[in-house]
Chimera marker file (.cmm) of the C-alpha trace (Angstrom):
<marker_set name="trace">
<marker id="1" x="141.441" y="60.700" z="93.968" r="1" g="1" b="0" radius="0.5"/>
<marker id="2" x="140.376" y="63.179" z="96.139" r="1" g="1" b="0" radius="0.5"/>
<marker id="3" x="136.972" y="62.590" z="97.566" r="1" g="1" b="0" radius="0.5"/>
<marker id="4" x="135.733" y="65.279" z="99.164" r="1" g="1" b="0" radius="0.5"/>
<marker id="5" x="131.905" y="64.877" z="100.484" r="1" g="1" b="0" radius="0.5"/>
<marker id="6" x="131.126" y="63.352" z="103.373" r="1" g="1" b="0" radius="0.5"/>
<marker id="7" x="128.512" y="60.467" z="105.149" r="1" g="1" b="0" radius="0.5"/>
<marker id="8" x="125.515" y="63.401" z="105.234" r="1" g="1" b="0" radius="0.5"/>
<marker id="9" x="125.477" y="63.643" z="101.763" r="1" g="1" b="0" radius="0.5"/>
<marker id="10" x="125.634" y="60.050" z="100.830" r="1" g="1" b="0" radius="0.5"/>
<marker id="11" x="122.909" y="59.966" z="103.367" r="1" g="1" b="0" radius="0.5"/>
<marker id="12" x="120.795" y="62.367" z="101.377" r="1" g="1" b="0" radius="0.5"/>
<marker id="13" x="120.514" y="60.349" z="98.735" r="1" g="1" b="0" radius="0.5"/>
<marker id="14" x="120.075" y="56.980" z="100.100" r="1" g="1" b="0" radius="0.5"/>
<marker id="15" x="117.744" y="57.832" z="102.810" r="1" g="1" b="0" radius="0.5"/>
<marker id="16" x="118.133" y="57.352" z="106.785" r="1" g="1" b="0" radius="0.5"/>
<marker id="17" x="116.777" y="53.858" z="107.138" r="1" g="1" b="0" radius="0.5"/>
<marker id="18" x="118.358" y="51.130" z="108.815" r="1" g="1" b="0" radius="0.5"/>
<marker id="19" x="117.750" y="47.894" z="109.529" r="1" g="1" b="0" radius="0.5"/>
<marker id="20" x="117.831" y="46.452" z="113.134" r="1" g="1" b="0" radius="0.5"/>
<marker id="21" x="117.489" y="42.991" z="115.808" r="1" g="1" b="0" radius="0.5"/>
<marker id="22" x="117.812" y="42.485" z="119.025" r="1" g="1" b="0" radius="0.5"/>
<marker id="23" x="120.397" y="40.685" z="120.940" r="1" g="1" b="0" radius="0.5"/>
<marker id="24" x="117.971" y="37.711" z="121.836" r="1" g="1" b="0" radius="0.5"/>
<marker id="25" x="116.644" y="37.325" z="118.709" r="1" g="1" b="0" radius="0.5"/>
<marker id="26" x="118.270" y="34.065" z="117.383" r="1" g="1" b="0" radius="0.5"/>
<marker id="27" x="120.403" y="33.692" z="114.604" r="1" g="1" b="0" radius="0.5"/>
<marker id="28" x="117.879" y="32.093" z="112.012" r="1" g="1" b="0" radius="0.5"/>
<marker id="29" x="115.548" y="35.081" z="112.454" r="1" g="1" b="0" radius="0.5"/>
<marker id="30" x="118.567" y="37.855" z="111.647" r="1" g="1" b="0" radius="0.5"/>
<marker id="31" x="119.187" y="35.941" z="108.838" r="1" g="1" b="0" radius="0.5"/>
<marker id="32" x="115.970" y="36.032" z="107.719" r="1" g="1" b="0" radius="0.5"/>
<marker id="33" x="115.492" y="39.336" z="107.823" r="1" g="1" b="0" radius="0.5"/>
<marker id="34" x="119.027" y="39.662" z="105.939" r="1" g="1" b="0" radius="0.5"/>
<marker id="35" x="117.897" y="37.431" z="103.092" r="1" g="1" b="0" radius="0.5"/>
<marker id="36" x="114.378" y="38.821" z="103.047" r="1" g="1" b="0" radius="0.5"/>
<marker id="37" x="116.139" y="43.006" z="103.122" r="1" g="1" b="0" radius="0.5"/>
<marker id="38" x="118.404" y="42.519" z="100.293" r="1" g="1" b="0" radius="0.5"/>
<marker id="39" x="121.362" y="43.680" z="103.253" r="1" g="1" b="0" radius="0.5"/>
<marker id="40" x="124.685" y="42.233" z="104.319" r="1" g="1" b="0" radius="0.5"/>
<marker id="41" x="124.552" y="43.374" z="108.150" r="1" g="1" b="0" radius="0.5"/>
<marker id="42" x="121.888" y="44.082" z="110.278" r="1" g="1" b="0" radius="0.5"/>
<marker id="43" x="122.511" y="46.581" z="113.636" r="1" g="1" b="0" radius="0.5"/>
<marker id="44" x="121.844" y="44.903" z="116.791" r="1" g="1" b="0" radius="0.5"/>
<marker id="45" x="120.202" y="47.132" z="119.470" r="1" g="1" b="0" radius="0.5"/>
<marker id="46" x="118.790" y="47.183" z="123.117" r="1" g="1" b="0" radius="0.5"/>
<marker id="47" x="116.050" y="49.638" z="122.920" r="1" g="1" b="0" radius="0.5"/>
<marker id="48" x="117.784" y="52.821" z="120.767" r="1" g="1" b="0" radius="0.5"/>
<marker id="49" x="121.425" y="51.298" z="122.075" r="1" g="1" b="0" radius="0.5"/>
<marker id="50" x="123.180" y="50.034" z="118.897" r="1" g="1" b="0" radius="0.5"/>
<marker id="51" x="125.606" y="47.383" z="121.178" r="1" g="1" b="0" radius="0.5"/>
<marker id="52" x="126.502" y="45.098" z="118.160" r="1" g="1" b="0" radius="0.5"/>
<marker id="53" x="126.388" y="44.655" z="114.323" r="1" g="1" b="0" radius="0.5"/>
<marker id="54" x="125.787" y="41.214" z="112.696" r="1" g="1" b="0" radius="0.5"/>
<marker id="55" x="126.725" y="40.323" z="109.310" r="1" g="1" b="0" radius="0.5"/>
<marker id="56" x="127.561" y="37.528" z="106.876" r="1" g="1" b="0" radius="0.5"/>
<marker id="57" x="130.738" y="37.441" z="107.959" r="1" g="1" b="0" radius="0.5"/>
<marker id="58" x="130.106" y="36.770" z="111.764" r="1" g="1" b="0" radius="0.5"/>
<marker id="59" x="127.193" y="34.349" z="110.515" r="1" g="1" b="0" radius="0.5"/>
<marker id="60" x="129.688" y="32.201" z="107.925" r="1" g="1" b="0" radius="0.5"/>
<marker id="61" x="133.201" y="32.507" z="110.469" r="1" g="1" b="0" radius="0.5"/>
<marker id="62" x="130.814" y="31.811" z="114.062" r="1" g="1" b="0" radius="0.5"/>
<marker id="63" x="127.458" y="29.589" z="112.953" r="1" g="1" b="0" radius="0.5"/>
<marker id="64" x="128.927" y="27.683" z="109.601" r="1" g="1" b="0" radius="0.5"/>
<marker id="65" x="132.151" y="27.220" z="110.278" r="1" g="1" b="0" radius="0.5"/>
<marker id="66" x="132.208" y="26.113" z="114.180" r="1" g="1" b="0" radius="0.5"/>
<marker id="67" x="128.647" y="23.853" z="113.433" r="1" g="1" b="0" radius="0.5"/>
<marker id="68" x="126.510" y="26.087" z="115.544" r="1" g="1" b="0" radius="0.5"/>
<marker id="69" x="122.708" y="25.688" z="114.995" r="1" g="1" b="0" radius="0.5"/>
<marker id="70" x="121.282" y="29.042" z="113.848" r="1" g="1" b="0" radius="0.5"/>
<marker id="71" x="117.738" y="28.369" z="115.222" r="1" g="1" b="0" radius="0.5"/>
<marker id="72" x="119.126" y="27.743" z="118.533" r="1" g="1" b="0" radius="0.5"/>
<marker id="73" x="122.214" y="30.178" z="118.608" r="1" g="1" b="0" radius="0.5"/>
<marker id="74" x="121.760" y="34.359" z="119.643" r="1" g="1" b="0" radius="0.5"/>
<marker id="75" x="122.312" y="36.956" z="118.016" r="1" g="1" b="0" radius="0.5"/>
<marker id="76" x="124.511" y="38.322" z="121.080" r="1" g="1" b="0" radius="0.5"/>
<marker id="77" x="126.386" y="34.885" z="120.680" r="1" g="1" b="0" radius="0.5"/>
<marker id="78" x="128.371" y="35.938" z="117.197" r="1" g="1" b="0" radius="0.5"/>
<marker id="79" x="127.487" y="39.482" z="116.842" r="1" g="1" b="0" radius="0.5"/>
<marker id="80" x="130.887" y="41.701" z="116.544" r="1" g="1" b="0" radius="0.5"/>
<marker id="81" x="131.087" y="44.137" z="119.501" r="1" g="1" b="0" radius="0.5"/>
<marker id="82" x="132.161" y="46.992" z="120.420" r="1" g="1" b="0" radius="0.5"/>
<marker id="83" x="131.190" y="48.491" z="116.607" r="1" g="1" b="0" radius="0.5"/>
<marker id="84" x="133.122" y="50.857" z="114.930" r="1" g="1" b="0" radius="0.5"/>
<marker id="85" x="130.601" y="53.927" z="113.809" r="1" g="1" b="0" radius="0.5"/>
<marker id="86" x="131.624" y="57.424" z="112.096" r="1" g="1" b="0" radius="0.5"/>
<marker id="87" x="129.693" y="60.859" z="112.310" r="1" g="1" b="0" radius="0.5"/>
<marker id="88" x="127.325" y="62.236" z="109.116" r="1" g="1" b="0" radius="0.5"/>
<marker id="89" x="130.077" y="65.053" z="109.093" r="1" g="1" b="0" radius="0.5"/>
<marker id="90" x="133.183" y="62.475" z="108.117" r="1" g="1" b="0" radius="0.5"/>
<marker id="91" x="134.631" y="62.415" z="104.746" r="1" g="1" b="0" radius="0.5"/>
<marker id="92" x="133.934" y="59.600" z="102.255" r="1" g="1" b="0" radius="0.5"/>
<marker id="93" x="137.729" y="59.323" z="101.690" r="1" g="1" b="0" radius="0.5"/>
<marker id="94" x="138.291" y="58.995" z="105.864" r="1" g="1" b="0" radius="0.5"/>
<marker id="95" x="135.309" y="56.277" z="105.559" r="1" g="1" b="0" radius="0.5"/>
<marker id="96" x="136.803" y="54.549" z="102.397" r="1" g="1" b="0" radius="0.5"/>
<marker id="97" x="139.940" y="54.583" z="104.866" r="1" g="1" b="0" radius="0.5"/>
<marker id="98" x="138.513" y="53.130" z="108.372" r="1" g="1" b="0" radius="0.5"/>
<marker id="99" x="136.751" y="50.399" z="105.820" r="1" g="1" b="0" radius="0.5"/>
<marker id="100" x="140.350" y="49.147" z="103.673" r="1" g="1" b="0" radius="0.5"/>
<marker id="101" x="141.920" y="49.339" z="108.332" r="1" g="1" b="0" radius="0.5"/>
<marker id="102" x="139.332" y="47.733" z="109.708" r="1" g="1" b="0" radius="0.5"/>
<marker id="103" x="138.525" y="44.981" z="106.733" r="1" g="1" b="0" radius="0.5"/>
<marker id="104" x="134.041" y="45.572" z="107.790" r="1" g="1" b="0" radius="0.5"/>
<marker id="105" x="131.880" y="46.234" z="104.384" r="1" g="1" b="0" radius="0.5"/>
<marker id="106" x="129.775" y="48.768" z="106.993" r="1" g="1" b="0" radius="0.5"/>
<marker id="107" x="129.632" y="51.504" z="108.866" r="1" g="1" b="0" radius="0.5"/>
<marker id="108" x="126.738" y="52.775" z="111.720" r="1" g="1" b="0" radius="0.5"/>
<marker id="109" x="125.870" y="56.346" z="112.121" r="1" g="1" b="0" radius="0.5"/>
<marker id="110" x="126.208" y="58.001" z="114.719" r="1" g="1" b="0" radius="0.5"/>
<marker id="111" x="124.914" y="61.339" z="115.551" r="1" g="1" b="0" radius="0.5"/>
<marker id="112" x="124.792" y="62.990" z="119.346" r="1" g="1" b="0" radius="0.5"/>
<marker id="113" x="124.508" y="59.119" z="120.424" r="1" g="1" b="0" radius="0.5"/>
<marker id="114" x="121.506" y="58.370" z="117.719" r="1" g="1" b="0" radius="0.5"/>
<marker id="115" x="121.975" y="55.584" z="115.005" r="1" g="1" b="0" radius="0.5"/>
<marker id="116" x="120.916" y="57.732" z="112.246" r="1" g="1" b="0" radius="0.5"/>
<marker id="117" x="121.851" y="55.189" z="109.284" r="1" g="1" b="0" radius="0.5"/>
<marker id="118" x="124.342" y="52.719" z="107.725" r="1" g="1" b="0" radius="0.5"/>
<marker id="119" x="126.531" y="52.821" z="104.834" r="1" g="1" b="0" radius="0.5"/>
<marker id="120" x="127.770" y="49.833" z="103.076" r="1" g="1" b="0" radius="0.5"/>
<marker id="121" x="131.109" y="49.914" z="100.778" r="1" g="1" b="0" radius="0.5"/>
<marker id="122" x="128.039" y="49.414" z="98.116" r="1" g="1" b="0" radius="0.5"/>
<marker id="123" x="126.816" y="52.848" z="98.858" r="1" g="1" b="0" radius="0.5"/>
<marker id="124" x="130.327" y="54.902" z="99.195" r="1" g="1" b="0" radius="0.5"/>
<marker id="125" x="131.570" y="53.376" z="94.962" r="1" g="1" b="0" radius="0.5"/>
<marker id="126" x="127.858" y="54.365" z="93.971" r="1" g="1" b="0" radius="0.5"/>
<marker id="127" x="128.375" y="57.679" z="94.914" r="1" g="1" b="0" radius="0.5"/>
<marker id="128" x="132.148" y="57.676" z="94.229" r="1" g="1" b="0" radius="0.5"/>
<marker id="129" x="131.107" y="56.627" z="90.525" r="1" g="1" b="0" radius="0.5"/>
<marker id="130" x="128.244" y="59.234" z="90.569" r="1" g="1" b="0" radius="0.5"/>
<marker id="131" x="130.300" y="61.698" z="91.185" r="1" g="1" b="0" radius="0.5"/>
<marker id="132" x="132.999" y="60.636" z="88.481" r="1" g="1" b="0" radius="0.5"/>
<marker id="133" x="130.196" y="60.771" z="85.811" r="1" g="1" b="0" radius="0.5"/>
<marker id="134" x="128.816" y="64.304" z="87.631" r="1" g="1" b="0" radius="0.5"/>
<marker id="135" x="132.349" y="65.746" z="86.755" r="1" g="1" b="0" radius="0.5"/>
<marker id="136" x="133.130" y="63.915" z="83.768" r="1" g="1" b="0" radius="0.5"/>
<marker id="137" x="129.472" y="65.447" z="82.339" r="1" g="1" b="0" radius="0.5"/>
<marker id="138" x="130.916" y="68.744" z="83.533" r="1" g="1" b="0" radius="0.5"/>
<marker id="139" x="134.224" y="68.751" z="81.767" r="1" g="1" b="0" radius="0.5"/>
<marker id="140" x="132.601" y="67.235" z="78.702" r="1" g="1" b="0" radius="0.5"/>
<marker id="141" x="130.031" y="70.326" z="78.595" r="1" g="1" b="0" radius="0.5"/>
<marker id="142" x="132.494" y="72.815" z="79.077" r="1" g="1" b="0" radius="0.5"/>
<marker id="143" x="134.514" y="71.550" z="75.721" r="1" g="1" b="0" radius="0.5"/>
<marker id="144" x="131.651" y="70.896" z="73.633" r="1" g="1" b="0" radius="0.5"/>
<marker id="145" x="131.127" y="75.143" z="74.860" r="1" g="1" b="0" radius="0.5"/>
<marker id="146" x="127.974" y="74.278" z="76.489" r="1" g="1" b="0" radius="0.5"/>
<marker id="147" x="129.095" y="76.176" z="79.998" r="1" g="1" b="0" radius="0.5"/>
<marker id="148" x="126.807" y="78.632" z="81.425" r="1" g="1" b="0" radius="0.5"/>
<marker id="149" x="128.235" y="82.287" z="80.467" r="1" g="1" b="0" radius="0.5"/>
<link id1="1" id2="2" r="1" g="1" b="0" radius="0.2"/>
<link id1="2" id2="3" r="1" g="1" b="0" radius="0.2"/>
<link id1="3" id2="4" r="1" g="1" b="0" radius="0.2"/>
<link id1="4" id2="5" r="1" g="1" b="0" radius="0.2"/>
<link id1="5" id2="6" r="1" g="1" b="0" radius="0.2"/>
<link id1="6" id2="7" r="1" g="1" b="0" radius="0.2"/>
<link id1="7" id2="8" r="1" g="1" b="0" radius="0.2"/>
<link id1="8" id2="9" r="1" g="1" b="0" radius="0.2"/>
<link id1="9" id2="10" r="1" g="1" b="0" radius="0.2"/>
<link id1="10" id2="11" r="1" g="1" b="0" radius="0.2"/>
<link id1="11" id2="12" r="1" g="1" b="0" radius="0.2"/>
<link id1="12" id2="13" r="1" g="1" b="0" radius="0.2"/>
<link id1="13" id2="14" r="1" g="1" b="0" radius="0.2"/>
<link id1="14" id2="15" r="1" g="1" b="0" radius="0.2"/>
<link id1="15" id2="16" r="1" g="1" b="0" radius="0.2"/>
<link id1="16" id2="17" r="1" g="1" b="0" radius="0.2"/>
<link id1="17" id2="18" r="1" g="1" b="0" radius="0.2"/>
<link id1="18" id2="19" r="1" g="1" b="0" radius="0.2"/>
<link id1="19" id2="20" r="1" g="1" b="0" radius="0.2"/>
<link id1="20" id2="21" r="1" g="1" b="0" radius="0.2"/>
<link id1="21" id2="22" r="1" g="1" b="0" radius="0.2"/>
<link id1="22" id2="23" r="1" g="1" b="0" radius="0.2"/>
<link id1="23" id2="24" r="1" g="1" b="0" radius="0.2"/>
<link id1="24" id2="25" r="1" g="1" b="0" radius="0.2"/>
<link id1="25" id2="26" r="1" g="1" b="0" radius="0.2"/>
<link id1="26" id2="27" r="1" g="1" b="0" radius="0.2"/>
<link id1="27" id2="28" r="1" g="1" b="0" radius="0.2"/>
<link id1="28" id2="29" r="1" g="1" b="0" radius="0.2"/>
<link id1="29" id2="30" r="1" g="1" b="0" radius="0.2"/>
<link id1="30" id2="31" r="1" g="1" b="0" radius="0.2"/>
<link id1="31" id2="32" r="1" g="1" b="0" radius="0.2"/>
<link id1="32" id2="33" r="1" g="1" b="0" radius="0.2"/>
<link id1="33" id2="34" r="1" g="1" b="0" radius="0.2"/>
<link id1="34" id2="35" r="1" g="1" b="0" radius="0.2"/>
<link id1="35" id2="36" r="1" g="1" b="0" radius="0.2"/>
<link id1="36" id2="37" r="1" g="1" b="0" radius="0.2"/>
<link id1="37" id2="38" r="1" g="1" b="0" radius="0.2"/>
<link id1="38" id2="39" r="1" g="1" b="0" radius="0.2"/>
<link id1="39" id2="40" r="1" g="1" b="0" radius="0.2"/>
<link id1="40" id2="41" r="1" g="1" b="0" radius="0.2"/>
<link id1="41" id2="42" r="1" g="1" b="0" radius="0.2"/>
<link id1="42" id2="43" r="1" g="1" b="0" radius="0.2"/>
<link id1="43" id2="44" r="1" g="1" b="0" radius="0.2"/>
<link id1="44" id2="45" r="1" g="1" b="0" radius="0.2"/>
<link id1="45" id2="46" r="1" g="1" b="0" radius="0.2"/>
<link id1="46" id2="47" r="1" g="1" b="0" radius="0.2"/>
<link id1="47" id2="48" r="1" g="1" b="0" radius="0.2"/>
<link id1="48" id2="49" r="1" g="1" b="0" radius="0.2"/>
<link id1="49" id2="50" r="1" g="1" b="0" radius="0.2"/>
<link id1="50" id2="51" r="1" g="1" b="0" radius="0.2"/>
<link id1="51" id2="52" r="1" g="1" b="0" radius="0.2"/>
<link id1="52" id2="53" r="1" g="1" b="0" radius="0.2"/>
<link id1="53" id2="54" r="1" g="1" b="0" radius="0.2"/>
<link id1="54" id2="55" r="1" g="1" b="0" radius="0.2"/>
<link id1="55" id2="56" r="1" g="1" b="0" radius="0.2"/>
<link id1="56" id2="57" r="1" g="1" b="0" radius="0.2"/>
<link id1="57" id2="58" r="1" g="1" b="0" radius="0.2"/>
<link id1="58" id2="59" r="1" g="1" b="0" radius="0.2"/>
<link id1="59" id2="60" r="1" g="1" b="0" radius="0.2"/>
<link id1="60" id2="61" r="1" g="1" b="0" radius="0.2"/>
<link id1="61" id2="62" r="1" g="1" b="0" radius="0.2"/>
<link id1="62" id2="63" r="1" g="1" b="0" radius="0.2"/>
<link id1="63" id2="64" r="1" g="1" b="0" radius="0.2"/>
<link id1="64" id2="65" r="1" g="1" b="0" radius="0.2"/>
<link id1="65" id2="66" r="1" g="1" b="0" radius="0.2"/>
<link id1="66" id2="67" r="1" g="1" b="0" radius="0.2"/>
<link id1="67" id2="68" r="1" g="1" b="0" radius="0.2"/>
<link id1="68" id2="69" r="1" g="1" b="0" radius="0.2"/>
<link id1="69" id2="70" r="1" g="1" b="0" radius="0.2"/>
<link id1="70" id2="71" r="1" g="1" b="0" radius="0.2"/>
<link id1="71" id2="72" r="1" g="1" b="0" radius="0.2"/>
<link id1="72" id2="73" r="1" g="1" b="0" radius="0.2"/>
<link id1="73" id2="74" r="1" g="1" b="0" radius="0.2"/>
<link id1="74" id2="75" r="1" g="1" b="0" radius="0.2"/>
<link id1="75" id2="76" r="1" g="1" b="0" radius="0.2"/>
<link id1="76" id2="77" r="1" g="1" b="0" radius="0.2"/>
<link id1="77" id2="78" r="1" g="1" b="0" radius="0.2"/>
<link id1="78" id2="79" r="1" g="1" b="0" radius="0.2"/>
<link id1="79" id2="80" r="1" g="1" b="0" radius="0.2"/>
<link id1="80" id2="81" r="1" g="1" b="0" radius="0.2"/>
<link id1="81" id2="82" r="1" g="1" b="0" radius="0.2"/>
<link id1="82" id2="83" r="1" g="1" b="0" radius="0.2"/>
<link id1="83" id2="84" r="1" g="1" b="0" radius="0.2"/>
<link id1="84" id2="85" r="1" g="1" b="0" radius="0.2"/>
<link id1="85" id2="86" r="1" g="1" b="0" radius="0.2"/>
<link id1="86" id2="87" r="1" g="1" b="0" radius="0.2"/>
<link id1="87" id2="88" r="1" g="1" b="0" radius="0.2"/>
<link id1="88" id2="89" r="1" g="1" b="0" radius="0.2"/>
<link id1="89" id2="90" r="1" g="1" b="0" radius="0.2"/>
<link id1="90" id2="91" r="1" g="1" b="0" radius="0.2"/>
<link id1="91" id2="92" r="1" g="1" b="0" radius="0.2"/>
<link id1="92" id2="93" r="1" g="1" b="0" radius="0.2"/>
<link id1="93" id2="94" r="1" g="1" b="0" radius="0.2"/>
<link id1="94" id2="95" r="1" g="1" b="0" radius="0.2"/>
<link id1="95" id2="96" r="1" g="1" b="0" radius="0.2"/>
<link id1="96" id2="97" r="1" g="1" b="0" radius="0.2"/>
<link id1="97" id2="98" r="1" g="1" b="0" radius="0.2"/>
<link id1="98" id2="99" r="1" g="1" b="0" radius="0.2"/>
<link id1="99" id2="100" r="1" g="1" b="0" radius="0.2"/>
<link id1="100" id2="101" r="1" g="1" b="0" radius="0.2"/>
<link id1="101" id2="102" r="1" g="1" b="0" radius="0.2"/>
<link id1="102" id2="103" r="1" g="1" b="0" radius="0.2"/>
<link id1="103" id2="104" r="1" g="1" b="0" radius="0.2"/>
<link id1="104" id2="105" r="1" g="1" b="0" radius="0.2"/>
<link id1="105" id2="106" r="1" g="1" b="0" radius="0.2"/>
<link id1="106" id2="107" r="1" g="1" b="0" radius="0.2"/>
<link id1="107" id2="108" r="1" g="1" b="0" radius="0.2"/>
<link id1="108" id2="109" r="1" g="1" b="0" radius="0.2"/>
<link id1="109" id2="110" r="1" g="1" b="0" radius="0.2"/>
<link id1="110" id2="111" r="1" g="1" b="0" radius="0.2"/>
<link id1="111" id2="112" r="1" g="1" b="0" radius="0.2"/>
<link id1="112" id2="113" r="1" g="1" b="0" radius="0.2"/>
<link id1="113" id2="114" r="1" g="1" b="0" radius="0.2"/>
<link id1="114" id2="115" r="1" g="1" b="0" radius="0.2"/>
<link id1="115" id2="116" r="1" g="1" b="0" radius="0.2"/>
<link id1="116" id2="117" r="1" g="1" b="0" radius="0.2"/>
<link id1="117" id2="118" r="1" g="1" b="0" radius="0.2"/>
<link id1="118" id2="119" r="1" g="1" b="0" radius="0.2"/>
<link id1="119" id2="120" r="1" g="1" b="0" radius="0.2"/>
<link id1="120" id2="121" r="1" g="1" b="0" radius="0.2"/>
<link id1="121" id2="122" r="1" g="1" b="0" radius="0.2"/>
<link id1="122" id2="123" r="1" g="1" b="0" radius="0.2"/>
<link id1="123" id2="124" r="1" g="1" b="0" radius="0.2"/>
<link id1="124" id2="125" r="1" g="1" b="0" radius="0.2"/>
<link id1="125" id2="126" r="1" g="1" b="0" radius="0.2"/>
<link id1="126" id2="127" r="1" g="1" b="0" radius="0.2"/>
<link id1="127" id2="128" r="1" g="1" b="0" radius="0.2"/>
<link id1="128" id2="129" r="1" g="1" b="0" radius="0.2"/>
<link id1="129" id2="130" r="1" g="1" b="0" radius="0.2"/>
<link id1="130" id2="131" r="1" g="1" b="0" radius="0.2"/>
<link id1="131" id2="132" r="1" g="1" b="0" radius="0.2"/>
<link id1="132" id2="133" r="1" g="1" b="0" radius="0.2"/>
<link id1="133" id2="134" r="1" g="1" b="0" radius="0.2"/>
<link id1="134" id2="135" r="1" g="1" b="0" radius="0.2"/>
<link id1="135" id2="136" r="1" g="1" b="0" radius="0.2"/>
<link id1="136" id2="137" r="1" g="1" b="0" radius="0.2"/>
<link id1="137" id2="138" r="1" g="1" b="0" radius="0.2"/>
<link id1="138" id2="139" r="1" g="1" b="0" radius="0.2"/>
<link id1="139" id2="140" r="1" g="1" b="0" radius="0.2"/>
<link id1="140" id2="141" r="1" g="1" b="0" radius="0.2"/>
<link id1="141" id2="142" r="1" g="1" b="0" radius="0.2"/>
<link id1="142" id2="143" r="1" g="1" b="0" radius="0.2"/>
<link id1="143" id2="144" r="1" g="1" b="0" radius="0.2"/>
<link id1="144" id2="145" r="1" g="1" b="0" radius="0.2"/>
<link id1="145" id2="146" r="1" g="1" b="0" radius="0.2"/>
<link id1="146" id2="147" r="1" g="1" b="0" radius="0.2"/>
<link id1="147" id2="148" r="1" g="1" b="0" radius="0.2"/>
<link id1="148" id2="149" r="1" g="1" b="0" radius="0.2"/>
</marker_set>
């Protein structure tokens, strides 16, 4: 299957909002924010600079399994860094490949050195499904003779 859409096409539908924490915040605060926002990862920002990403996977592997206390552990101590990111002109197909190869579920989107959004694997799948549904509808309309002309 050829996925010809771009990151920008997904951001246009999804919006540019993303959630972030500071490296000096506690892991507990970060996990609480993830729960409240219904997200699986947060960018770690120092001012306008992305310095890491914190995911539920980081929490499970670097806090829970190691017996750390989430109220005493700082985000900087368990965040993943450096962060792999994409630009808005990358293809959906390339993003799926990056996520598969790197075993990641979230891709920050950076343009001219500034974070403009985050894509999750769910965002990519939702986009693919909606594109497939549109194609199916177009084919159905064509077969049923409902095409413009």
